[in-house]
Backbone as JSON, one array per atom type, in Angstrom:
{
  "sequence": "MSADALMAEFGAAASFLRKSDRERLEAQTRLFDMKKECFVPDPEVEYVKAKVTLRDGNKSPLKLSLEK",
  "N": [[-11.66, 10.64, 32.03], [-8.64, 8.55, 30.85], [-8.05, 5.59, 28.82], [-5.97, 4.49, 29.34], [-5.82, 4.91, 32.35], [-8.17, 3.34, 32.67], [-8.27, 1.06, 32.45], [-5.96, 0.17, 34.28], [-6.72, -0.69, 36.37], [-6.61, -3.55, 35.99], [-3.73, -4.59, 36.21], [-1.09, -6.4, 35.48], [-2.58, -7.63, 33.38], [-3.44, -6.32, 31.56], [-2.07, -5.49, 29.02], [-2.76, -7.65, 27.37], [-4.97, -7.47, 27.35], [-6.44, -5.54, 25.97], [-6.01, -4.32, 22.56], [-3.01, -2.66, 20.79], [-2.65, 0.22, 19.91], [-1.97, 0.96, 17.26], [-2.84, -1.66, 15.89], [-5.87, -1.54, 16.74], [-5.99, 0.7, 14.87], [-5.24, -0.48, 12.53], [-7.73, -2.34, 12.48], [-9.74, -0.92, 11.94], [-9.29, 0.78, 9.6], [-9.58, -1.15, 8.21], [-11.11, -2.77, 4.72], [-14.45, -3.51, 4.23], [-15.19, -5.63, 1.9], [-18.36, -6.07, 0.29], [-18.58, -8.09, -1.91], [-16.87, -10.3, -1.35], [-17.03, -11.09, 1.06], [-19.04, -11.68, 3.96], [-21.82, -11.83, 6.26], [-23.12, -14.66, 8.27], [-25.86, -15.53, 9.61], [-25.86, -17.47, 13.26], [-27.0, -19.95, 15.32], [-25.26, -19.97, 17.67], [-23.03, -18.14, 18.32], [-24.37, -15.92, 17.4], [-23.25, -14.44, 14.74], [-21.28, -15.57, 11.96], [-18.64, -14.64, 10.14], [-18.05, -15.36, 6.73], [-16.6, -16.43, 4.07], [-17.64, -15.52, 0.95], [-17.53, -17.98, -1.76], [-17.99, -19.19, -4.73], [-19.71, -16.97, -7.03], [-22.99, -17.54, -8.21], [-25.99, -16.8, -9.87], [-28.41, -16.84, -7.97], [-27.44, -18.02, -5.92], [-24.96, -18.73, -3.91], [-21.68, -20.7, -2.85], [-20.47, -20.99, 0.93], [-17.46, -20.33, 2.97], [-16.87, -20.76, 5.7], [-15.52, -19.19, 8.57], [-15.17, -19.63, 11.11], [-15.04, -22.57, 12.58], [-16.62, -25.89, 13.3]],
  "CA": [[-10.79, 9.58, 32.24], [-8.2, 8.02, 30.29], [-8.27, 4.3, 28.65], [-4.65, 3.74, 30.71], [-6.33, 4.59, 33.85], [-9.62, 2.79, 32.86], [-7.63, -1.1, 32.43], [-4.6, 0.21, 35.39], [-7.64, -2.02, 37.84], [-6.48, -4.72, 35.68], [-2.48, -4.29, 36.59], [-0.28, -6.82, 34.24], [-3.25, -8.5, 32.55], [-4.14, -5.25, 31.0], [-1.71, -5.51, 27.99], [-3.55, -9.0, 26.49], [-6.92, -7.39, 27.09], [-7.08, -4.65, 25.35], [-5.4, -4.63, 21.63], [-2.89, -1.56, 21.17], [-3.66, 1.54, 19.11], [-1.85, 0.38, 15.73], [-3.53, -2.95, 15.69], [-6.87, -1.0, 16.76], [-6.32, 1.47, 13.8], [-5.17, -1.28, 11.11], [-8.95, -3.15, 12.11], [-10.68, -0.23, 11.6], [-9.12, 1.05, 8.76], [-9.32, -2.06, 6.72], [-11.69, -2.28, 4.1], [-14.79, -4.57, 3.95], [-15.9, -5.99, 0.37], [-19.2, -6.92, 0.42], [-18.64, -8.86, -3.14], [-16.82, -11.01, -1.49], [-17.33, -11.36, 2.17], [-20.68, -11.69, 4.5], [-21.52, -12.45, 7.65], [-24.03, -15.64, 8.55], [-26.72, -16.21, 11.22], [-25.57, -18.27, 13.72], [-27.45, -19.8, 16.53], [-24.9, -20.59, 19.16], [-22.7, -16.97, 18.37], [-25.11, -14.75, 16.73], [-23.06, -14.28, 13.29], [-20.47, -15.87, 11.32], [-17.77, -14.07, 9.23], [-17.94, -16.02, 5.83], [-16.29, -15.74, 2.16], [-17.83, -16.02, -0.73], [-16.2, -18.9, -2.42], [-18.14, -18.81, -5.88], [-20.68, -16.2, -7.68], [-23.37, -18.54, -9.27], [-26.98, -17.04, -9.53], [-28.52, -15.98, -6.09], [-26.62, -19.2, -4.16], [-23.0, -18.95, -3.5], [-21.14, -21.39, -2.14], [-19.32, -19.87, 1.74], [-16.42, -21.23, 3.48], [-16.84, -19.86, 7.04], [-14.59, -18.26, 9.35], [-15.5, -20.14, 12.12], [-15.6, -23.85, 12.03], [-17.44, -25.93, 14.88]],
  "C": [[-10.06, 9.18, 30.76], [-8.51, 6.89, 29.79], [-7.12, 3.57, 29.48], [-5.48, 3.54, 32.06], [-7.43, 3.49, 33.98], [-8.86, 1.04, 33.21], [-6.5, -0.54, 32.9], [-5.07, -0.8, 36.32], [-7.13, -3.65, 37.39], [-5.02, -5.77, 35.39], [-2.25, -5.46, 34.95], [-1.09, -7.58, 33.17], [-3.92, -7.4, 31.23], [-3.69, -5.43, 29.39], [-2.56, -6.72, 26.91], [-5.36, -8.97, 26.78], [-7.18, -6.38, 26.41], [-5.78, -4.87, 24.15], [-4.54, -3.35, 21.86], [-3.21, -0.52, 19.74], [-3.09, 0.87, 17.64], [-2.68, -1.13, 15.46], [-5.53, -2.44, 15.72], [-7.09, -0.45, 15.22], [-6.05, 0.3, 12.56], [-6.74, -2.13, 11.2], [-9.47, -2.65, 11.51], [-10.71, 0.27, 10.48], [-9.49, -0.22, 7.3], [-10.6, -2.25, 5.92], [-12.51, -3.6, 4.27], [-15.08, -4.95, 2.54], [-16.82, -7.11, 0.72], [-19.51, -7.77, -0.96], [-18.1, -10.31, -2.67], [-16.89, -11.87, 0.04], [-18.92, -11.42, 2.77], [-20.51, -11.65, 5.49], [-23.15, -13.51, 7.64], [-25.05, -16.0, 9.69], [-26.09, -17.35, 11.71], [-26.18, -18.77, 14.96], [-26.54, -20.07, 17.56], [-23.66, -18.71, 18.81], [-23.23, -15.91, 17.83], [-24.8, -14.66, 15.08], [-22.05, -14.86, 13.43], [-19.83, -15.23, 10.65], [-17.93, -15.1, 8.2], [-17.49, -15.72, 5.03], [-16.73, -16.37, 1.02], [-16.69, -16.79, -1.6], [-16.64, -18.66, -4.21], [-19.34, -17.93, -6.08], [-21.92, -17.52, -8.78], [-24.99, -18.02, -9.28], [-27.57, -16.01, -8.34], [-27.92, -16.79, -5.15], [-25.32, -19.01, -4.56], [-22.74, -19.72, -2.27], [-20.18, -20.59, -0.85], [-18.64, -20.9, 2.18], [-16.47, -20.11, 4.98], [-15.46, -19.7, 8.05], [-14.22, -19.15, 10.88], [-16.19, -21.42, 12.24], [-15.68, -24.74, 13.44], [-16.77, -27.42, 14.98]]
}
């Protein structure tokens, strides 16, 4: 069964529920830089993406992408 057939049950809302093929391809091919980005455990949403702002030995300040 094709993806379009599966989304047909949502009617007009289907275009808002699913990313286009181009958007999905861009998200899948984007490289993840382990030296600049990481995931931090969060009790509410499991994990939050963060950007490393400075490297100093074993401790590094982070900028969270999800603000509370």
